[in-house]
C-alpha positions in Angstrom: -33.1 3.9 -12.0 -34.8 0.4 -12.3 -31.4 -1.5 -13.5 -29.0 0.6 -11.4 -27.3 2.8 -13.9 -26.2 -0.4 -15.4 -23.1 0.1 -12.5 -22.3 -3.7 -12.8 -21.4 -2.7 -16.9 -19.3 0.4 -15.7 -17.5 -1.5 -13.3 -16.6 -4.6 -15.7 -14.8 -1.7 -18.0 -13.2 -0.3 -15.2 -11.7 -3.9 -14.8 -10.9 -4.0 -18.2 -9.4 -0.6 -18.2 -7.0 -1.9 -15.5 -6.2 -4.9 -17.3 -5.2 -2.3 -20.5 -2.8 -0.2 -17.7 -1.5 -3.4 -16.7 -0.9 -4.8 -20.1 1.0 -1.5 -20.6 3.4 -1.9 -17.6 4.1 -5.3 -18.9 5.3 -3.7 -22.4 2.4 -5.7 -24.1 1.1 -2.8 -25.0 2.1 1.0 -25.9 0.2 3.6 -24.6 1.2 7.4 -25.0 1.1 10.0 -22.6 -2.2 11.5 -23.5 -3.7 8.3 -23.7 -2.4 7.7 -19.5 -3.6 10.9 -18.9 -7.4 10.2 -20.2 -7.6 6.7 -19.1 -6.8 8.1 -15.1 -9.0 10.9 -16.0 -11.5 8.4 -17.0 -10.6 6.1 -14.2 -10.9 8.8 -11.2 -13.7 10.0 -12.4 -16.0 6.8 -12.0 -14.4 5.6 -8.9 -13.8 8.9 -6.7 -16.9 11.1 -8.3 -19.4 8.9 -9.6 -19.2 5.8 -7.1 -17.6 7.9 -4.7 -15.3 5.4 -3.3 -12.4 7.2 -1.7 -8.9 6.3 -1.9 -6.7 4.4 0.7 -4.0 5.3 1.9 -1.0 3.0 1.2 1.2 4.3 4.7 -0.2 6.2 7.6 1.9 9.8 7.4 5.5 9.7 7.7 5.8 11.1 11.1 2.6 9.4 12.3 4.7 6.0 11.0 8.2 7.5 12.3 6.5 7.7 15.7 4.8 4.4 16.2 7.7 2.6 14.6 9.5 4.6 17.2 7.8 3.0 19.8 7.6 -0.7 18.6 11.2 -0.6 18.5 11.2 1.1 22.2 9.1 -1.9 23.3 11.2 -4.6 21.4 15.0 -3.1 22.5 13.5 -3.5 26.4 12.5 -7.0 25.7 15.8 -7.6 24.1 17.5 -6.4 27.6 15.2 -8.3 29.3 16.4 -11.4 27.2 12.7 -12.3 26.2 14.4 -13.4 23.2 10.6 -14.6 22.1 9.0 -10.9 22.1 11.8 -9.3 20.5 11.5 -11.9 18.1 7.9 -11.7 17.6 7.9 -8.4 16.8 10.6 -8.2 14.4 8.6 -11.4 12.5 5.2 -9.7 13.0 6.6 -6.5 11.3 8.8 -8.9 8.5 4.8 -9.9 7.5 3.6 -6.8 6.8 6.7 -5.8 4.8 8.5 -3.9 7.4 11.7 -4.9 7.5 14.2 -4.5 11.3 17.7 -4.6 11.0 19.9 -4.6 14.5 23.3 -2.5 14.4 25.5 -0.9 16.8 23.8 2.3 16.8 20.5 0.5 17.4 17.1 -1.1 15.3 16.1 0.7 12.1 13.5 -0.5 10.2 12.4 0.2 6.4 10.6 -1.2 3.9 10.8 -4.6 2.0 10.5 -4.5 -1.6 
């Protein structure tokens, strides 16, 4: 326990594991399905079980996010109806910065994730 179970060394191996997976994604290295499954199990065991980290959700639950986006679009539409273009543009631009695209259509504003 004096060396904290070599945690820094284990972390360095996990980073190496990520490099291998990224190389495979880029086509520089070949991994079989069995290899991928084993690497995934190993990574999850160390990251989630041993280190106790929790996965980060990429996006909120779809229904929660849809409700939030509807509220934001309503506020933007209200600003546009009052000819408050600065606020409407700020909302659009701020969402754009976090990779959410607003499209104004004849049926109203729509949103989607940018690729």
